[in-house]
TORRO-188080 format. One record per residue (C-alpha): residue in three letters; residue number from 1; y negated, z, x negated. Coordinates in Angstrom, 3 decimals. Layout:
BEGIN
PT   keke   zase          y          z          x
PT    ALA    NUM          Y          Z          X
...
END
This chain:
BEGIN
PT   keke   zase          y          z          x
PT    MET      1     -7.628     39.580     27.564
PT    PRO      2     -4.870     37.658     30.166
PT    SER      3     -2.557     39.492     31.096
PT    GLY      4      0.722     38.500     29.303
PT    SER      5     -0.887     37.184     25.966
PT    ASN      6      0.892     38.246     22.818
PT    GLY      7     -2.689     39.455     20.736
PT    SER      8     -5.572     41.455     21.318
PT    CYS      9     -9.306     41.946     20.436
PT    THR     10    -10.139     45.259     18.816
PT    SER     11    -13.243     46.776     17.355
PT    SER     12    -14.629     49.571     14.719
PT    ARG     13    -17.668     50.586     13.242
PT    GLY     14    -18.969     47.345     14.137
PT    LEU     15    -16.417     44.768     13.339
PT    PHE     16    -14.938     42.603     15.885
PT    LEU     17    -12.047     40.526     15.589
PT    CYS     18    -10.269     37.784     17.772
PT    ILE     19     -8.294     35.159     16.265
PT    TYR     20     -7.379     32.024     18.704
PT    LEU     21     -4.224     29.854     17.575
PT    LEU     22     -3.329     26.776     19.215
PT    ALA     23     -0.198     25.852     20.688
PT    GLY     24      0.511     22.082     19.967
PT    LEU     25     -2.227     20.474     22.041
PT    ARG     26     -1.793     22.518     25.121
PT    LEU     27     -5.319     23.777     25.849
PT    VAL     28     -5.270     27.478     27.230
PT    ALA     29     -8.761     29.312     28.362
PT    ALA     30     -9.581     32.629     26.689
PT    SER     31    -12.427     34.711     27.925
PT    GLY     32    -14.750     37.336     25.738
PT    LYS     33    -17.895     37.752     23.783
PT    TYR     34    -17.043     36.157     20.472
PT    ASP     35    -18.587     33.177     20.633
PT    PRO     36    -19.378     31.486     16.574
PT    CYS     37    -21.143     28.215     18.346
PT    THR     38    -23.847     29.685     20.231
PT    ALA     39    -27.240     29.262     18.495
PT    PRO     40    -28.099     32.609     16.054
PT    GLY     41    -30.897     34.650     17.293
PT    PRO     42    -33.326     36.213     14.744
PT    ALA     43    -31.482     38.089     12.079
PT    SER     44    -31.829     41.850     11.454
PT    ARG     45    -30.242     43.910      9.301
PT    GLY     46    -27.575     45.997     11.091
PT    ASN     47    -27.329     43.569     13.947
PT    GLY     48    -24.545     42.367     14.881
PT    PHE     49    -23.664     38.168     13.643
PT    TYR     50    -21.030     36.168     14.973
PT    MET     51    -19.189     33.861     12.638
PT    GLY     52    -16.024     31.257     13.031
PT    ILE     53    -13.307     30.209     10.262
PT    ALA     54    -11.143     27.110     10.671
PT    TYR     55     -7.977     26.424      9.016
PT    TRP     56     -6.530     23.008      8.858
PT    PRO     57     -2.913     22.521      7.771
PT    GLY     58     -2.365     19.470      5.789
PT    GLY     59     -6.188     18.880      6.064
PT    ARG     60     -7.598     18.009      2.345
PT    ILE     61    -11.281     18.903      1.321
PT    VAL     62    -12.199     15.164      1.687
PT    ASP     63    -11.129     14.861      5.265
PT    TRP     64    -14.055     17.654      6.297
PT    GLY     65    -16.322     15.669      5.082
PT    ALA     66    -19.578     17.105      3.319
PT    THR     67    -21.741     19.352      5.212
PT    LEU     68    -24.624     16.538      5.004
PT    ASN     69    -23.801     13.370      3.000
PT    ALA     70    -26.777     12.492      1.294
PT    THR     71    -26.057      8.629      1.355
PT    THR     72    -25.416      8.024      4.834
PT    ASN     73    -27.208     11.586      6.280
PT    VAL     74    -24.106     11.990      8.288
PT    LYS     75    -22.738     15.370      8.640
PT    GLY     76    -18.814     16.721      7.949
PT    LEU     77    -16.991     17.814     10.772
PT    ASN     78    -17.976     21.184     12.634
PT    PRO     79    -15.669     22.757     15.020
PT    CYS     80    -19.074     23.242     16.984
PT    THR     81    -19.341     19.797     17.890
PT    THR     82    -18.604     18.647     21.183
PT    THR     83    -21.287     15.538     22.026
PT    ASN     84    -20.441     12.836     19.369
PT    ASN     85    -18.319     10.467     18.814
PT    PHE     86    -16.487     11.193     15.362
PT    ASN     87    -15.862      8.468     13.557
PT    ASN     88    -15.724      5.897     16.619
PT    THR     89    -12.761      7.453     17.560
PT    GLY     90    -14.310      8.257     21.174
PT    ILE     91    -13.852     12.152     20.630
PT    SER     92    -16.168     15.028     19.264
PT    ASP     93    -15.746     16.743     16.129
PT    ARG     94    -13.890     19.439     17.709
PT    ALA     95    -11.241     17.571     19.670
PT    TYR     96    -10.527     15.974     16.478
PT    LEU     97    -10.030     18.721     15.042
PT    ILE     98     -7.910     20.350     17.527
PT    GLU     99     -5.610     17.072     17.768
PT    GLN    100     -5.077     17.655     13.907
PT    GLY    101     -3.688     20.985     14.638
PT    VAL    102     -6.936     23.051     13.551
PT    VAL    103     -6.823     26.851     14.188
PT    PHE    104     -9.750     28.920     14.160
PT    GLN    105    -10.841     32.542     14.013
PT    ALA    106    -13.685     34.279     15.466
PT    PHE    107    -15.198     37.537     14.302
PT    GLU    108    -18.487     39.770     15.040
PT    LEU    109    -19.991     41.078     11.375
PT    LYS    110    -22.428     43.703     10.994
PT    ILE    111    -25.744     41.948      9.339
PT    ASP    112    -25.910     42.840      5.632
PT    THR    113    -22.988     44.960      4.901
PT    LEU    114    -20.329     43.833      2.797
PT    GLN    115    -17.389     42.859      4.736
PT    SER    116    -13.474     42.023      4.352
PT    LEU    117    -11.773     39.554      7.025
PT    LYS    118     -8.014     39.070      6.746
PT    LEU    119     -5.621     36.385      7.492
PT    ASN    120     -2.169     37.900      7.749
PT    GLN    121      0.694     36.152      5.572
PT    SER    122      3.030     35.601      8.566
PT    LEU    123     -0.139     33.661     10.035
PT    THR    124     -0.624     31.440      7.093
PT    ASP    125      3.309     30.820      7.009
PT    ALA    126      3.188     29.678     10.542
PT    LEU    127      0.464     26.924      9.534
PT    VAL    128      2.437     26.221      6.647
PT    ALA    129      5.176     25.287      9.237
PT    GLU    130      2.934     22.953     11.185
PT    ILE    131      2.076     21.145      7.839
PT    ALA    132      3.110     17.189      8.348
PT    THR    133      1.167     15.637      5.388
PT    GLU    134     -0.379     17.251      2.416
PT    GLU    135      1.307     20.738      1.408
PT    VAL    136     -2.261     22.145      1.710
PT    ILE    137     -4.302     24.084      3.544
PT    THR    138     -8.680     24.617      3.715
PT    ALA    139    -10.558     26.676      5.366
PT    VAL    140    -14.343     26.341      6.487
PT    VAL    141    -17.010     28.979      7.890
PT    PHE    142    -18.841     27.909     10.781
PT    ARG    143    -21.674     29.090     12.606
PT    ALA    144    -23.512     26.696     15.436
PT    GLY    145    -24.507     23.680     13.869
PT    TYR    146    -24.106     25.574     10.311
PT    ARG    147    -20.672     24.957      7.954
PT    SER    148    -19.443     25.845      4.808
PT    GLU    149    -17.792     23.363      2.226
PT    PRO    150    -14.071     23.506      2.619
PT    ARG    151    -11.767     25.176      0.222
PT    TYR    152     -8.383     25.811     -0.026
PT    VAL    153     -6.467     28.783      0.904
PT    TRP    154     -2.718     27.432      0.478
PT    SER    155     -1.472     24.706     -1.681
PT    GLU    156      1.735     22.979     -2.770
PT    ASP    157     -0.042     19.968     -3.547
PT    THR    158     -0.619     20.177     -7.276
PT    GLY    159     -2.017     17.063     -7.854
PT    LEU    160     -4.668     17.986     -5.140
PT    THR    161     -5.524     21.322     -6.277
PT    HIS    162     -3.896     21.948     -9.762
PT    GLY    163     -2.707     25.074     -9.392
PT    SER    164     -0.522     26.392     -6.467
PT    GLY    165      0.330     29.452     -4.428
PT    TYR    166     -1.323     31.371     -1.551
PT    VAL    167     -5.020     32.086     -2.230
PT    PRO    168     -5.470     35.833     -1.936
PT    THR    169     -9.172     36.308     -1.971
PT    LEU    170    -12.668     34.375     -1.538
PT    ALA    171    -16.218     35.252     -0.839
PT    ILE    172    -19.031     33.796      0.636
PT    ASN    173    -22.789     33.813      1.210
PT    ALA    174    -24.299     33.801      4.352
PT    VAL    175    -27.755     32.590      3.441
PT    PHE    176    -31.015     33.473      6.056
PT    GLU    177    -34.581     32.469      5.855
PT    ARG    178    -36.811     35.166      7.575
PT    GLY    179    -33.872     36.036     10.027
PT    ALA    180    -32.973     32.469     10.553
PT    LEU    181    -29.591     31.297      8.949
PT    ALA    182    -29.757     28.600      6.540
PT    ASN    183    -26.641     28.032      4.927
PT    PHE    184    -22.836     29.665      3.732
PT    LEU    185    -22.524     29.271      0.344
PT    TRP    186    -19.082     30.171     -1.831
PT    ASN    187    -18.853     32.485     -4.844
PT    ASP    188    -17.195     30.755     -7.422
PT    LEU    189    -14.294     33.674     -8.456
PT    THR    190    -13.826     31.612    -11.344
PT    CYS    191     -9.648     31.569    -12.964
PT    ASN    192    -10.422     34.432    -15.354
PT    SER    193     -8.157     36.778    -13.718
PT    CYS    194     -5.269     34.666    -13.589
PT    SER    195     -5.503     33.293    -17.308
PT    GLY    196     -8.027     30.774    -16.662
PT    ILE    197     -8.802     27.175    -15.286
PT    LEU    198     -5.437     25.867    -16.944
PT    SER    199     -3.124     28.201    -15.143
PT    PRO    200     -0.642     27.109    -12.623
PT    THR    201     -2.157     29.937    -10.554
PT    CYS    202     -5.552     28.728    -10.175
PT    ILE    203     -6.885     26.341     -7.935
PT    VAL    204     -9.282     23.945     -8.208
PT    ALA    205    -11.263     22.794     -5.514
PT    ASN    206    -13.700     19.599     -6.136
PT    SER    207    -16.488     18.996     -3.094
PT    ALA    208    -19.618     17.684     -3.003
PT    VAL    209    -21.449     21.025     -4.165
PT    GLY    210    -19.507     20.942     -7.371
PT    THR    211    -16.377     22.427     -8.641
PT    GLN    212    -14.961     26.135     -7.753
PT    HIS    213    -11.567     28.072     -9.014
PT    ALA    214     -9.878     30.527     -7.214
PT    CYS    215     -6.369     32.582     -8.386
PT    THR    216     -3.122     32.483     -6.042
PT    LEU    217     -0.241     34.357     -5.466
PT    LEU    218      2.853     31.969     -6.358
PT    GLY    219      5.190     31.412     -3.028
PT    ALA    220      8.318     32.668     -4.923
PT    ILE    221      6.576     36.359     -5.389
PT    CYS    222      5.448     36.442     -1.871
PT    LYS    223      8.683     36.140     -0.430
PT    ALA    224     10.565     38.127     -2.894
PT    ASN    225      8.992     41.445     -2.721
PT    SER    226      6.447     43.202     -0.651
PT    THR    227      3.406     41.629     -2.619
PT    ASP    228      0.450     41.229      0.262
PT    CYS    229     -0.184     37.403      0.351
PT    SER    230     -2.500     37.138      3.111
PT    PHE    231     -5.819     35.668      2.823
PT    HIS    232     -8.912     38.068      2.399
PT    LEU    233    -12.398     36.508      3.007
PT    TYR    234    -15.271     38.705      1.721
PT    VAL    235    -18.619     38.287      3.822
PT    GLY    236    -22.180     39.233      2.138
PT    PHE    237    -25.861     38.504      2.831
PT    SER    238    -28.523     36.942      0.941
PT    GLY    239    -32.467     36.202      1.733
PT    SER    240    -34.512     37.604      4.056
PT    ASP    241    -34.093     39.208      8.033
PT    ARG    242    -37.193     38.364     10.662
PT    TRP    243    -39.422     41.063      9.345
PT    GLY    244    -39.309     39.592      5.964
PT    SER    245    -36.782     42.425      4.169
PT    THR    246    -34.562     41.214      2.032
PT    PHE    247    -30.704     41.228      2.092
PT    ASN    248    -28.682     43.008     -0.708
PT    SER    249    -24.709     42.740      0.134
PT    ASN    250    -24.361     39.331     -1.507
PT    PHE    251    -26.014     40.848     -4.773
PT    GLN    252    -23.297     43.399     -4.488
PT    LEU    253    -20.694     40.999     -3.699
PT    THR    254    -21.891     38.967     -7.015
PT    ARG    255    -21.796     42.251     -9.120
PT    VAL    256    -18.354     42.979     -7.668
PT    ASN    257    -17.199     39.219     -8.892
PT    GLN    258    -18.192     40.159    -12.336
PT    TYR    259    -15.294     42.536    -12.781
PT    SER    260    -12.753     42.360     -9.495
PT    ILE    261    -13.429     41.451     -6.138
PT    THR    262    -10.249     43.026     -5.213
PT    SER    263    -11.847     46.249     -5.899
PT    VAL    264    -13.793     45.704     -3.024
PT    TYR    265    -10.825     45.387     -0.638
PT    ASP    266     -9.040     48.343     -2.327
PT    LYS    267    -11.797     51.173     -1.075
PT    SER    268    -12.119     49.521      2.292
PT    LYS    269     -8.520     49.055      2.991
PT    ALA    270     -8.115     52.337      4.352
PT    ALA    271    -10.988     51.626      6.804
PT    VAL    272    -10.519     48.144      8.055
PT    SER    273     -7.143     47.544      7.314
PT    THR    274     -5.744     48.734     10.557
PT    LEU    275     -8.116     46.980     12.320
PT    LEU    276     -7.691     43.708     11.062
PT    GLN    277     -4.238     43.722     11.444
PT    GLN    278     -4.032     44.601     14.939
PT    GLY    279     -6.639     42.162     15.631
PT    ALA    280     -5.168     39.234     13.797
PT    ASP    281     -2.248     38.914     15.602
PT    GLY    282     -3.273     36.203     17.872
PT    VAL    283     -3.908     34.679     21.330
PT    ILE    284     -2.976     31.120     22.278
PT    GLY    285     -6.363     29.574     22.941
PT    SER    286     -8.096     25.773     22.686
PT    THR    287    -11.538     26.970     21.371
PT    PRO    288    -13.878     29.772     19.968
PT    VAL    289    -14.382     31.736     23.188
PT    SER    290    -17.685     32.088     25.166
PT    ASP    291    -19.896     34.786     25.291
PT    ASN    292    -19.620     35.781     29.138
PT    THR    293    -21.160     39.601     28.405
PT    GLY    294    -24.140     38.766     26.598
PT    GLY    295    -23.016     40.660     23.698
PT    SER    296    -25.508     42.175     21.222
PT    ALA    297    -24.629     40.279     18.358
PT    SER    298    -27.291     37.454     16.949
END
């Protein structure tokens, strides 16, 4: 990490985290071994796996585009795409996203281990302060050419999302086929824990693959007391590794979802909370960093 930076990278029990925030359009070089834009190698249980999350302040689901438009065969915006001409703008997907104020997190996870990743509320609030258009923040998960559908993680635009507030929890499944990454699929958390889909704290996300839901915490509650309104992303794995061994962590995640996914975080909080909070302070940078050290992750 360059001297004088305002953030840090840290590691514990195989989980690594760095967050890279943009300061306007200023490009600042960063270095390290966390690059979710490298092509993943064959996956085996217990190996490391790089993954990125991109947050778009003011970006709607429709602005990202579908992961693949079935009619035009055109892919939606991907933070790792640097050689295309997005929508005839003369710049690539990544350059366009940076121009729009999108910021990135980069992680190394342990394959087939149920994990919790965090964006502190203070950083969400910093993204909110940058919004100039729609009062929403969307996020996608990505690795190289693979990208999830977008999801809302904060909203004050009830016309777009029905409900409003901070989304404290989402869950995603990294799908593999014989060790090859095949997809990122969201688990629908429903709004049962916040009084159903008609609740003012129920976010409704309509995308190319259907409608999904997530409960929120209202901004007034987050600002009035010590309620933690940070965003937590739970990651599970499904499919099989390079040897045909089945991944089980997404099955565990799905079972927990039937009750309350927050119980996963409650149990793991003592082990990972300090790590995630330290790692989420941030360092100014332009893109997910390059793997300069030959890291062991896929």
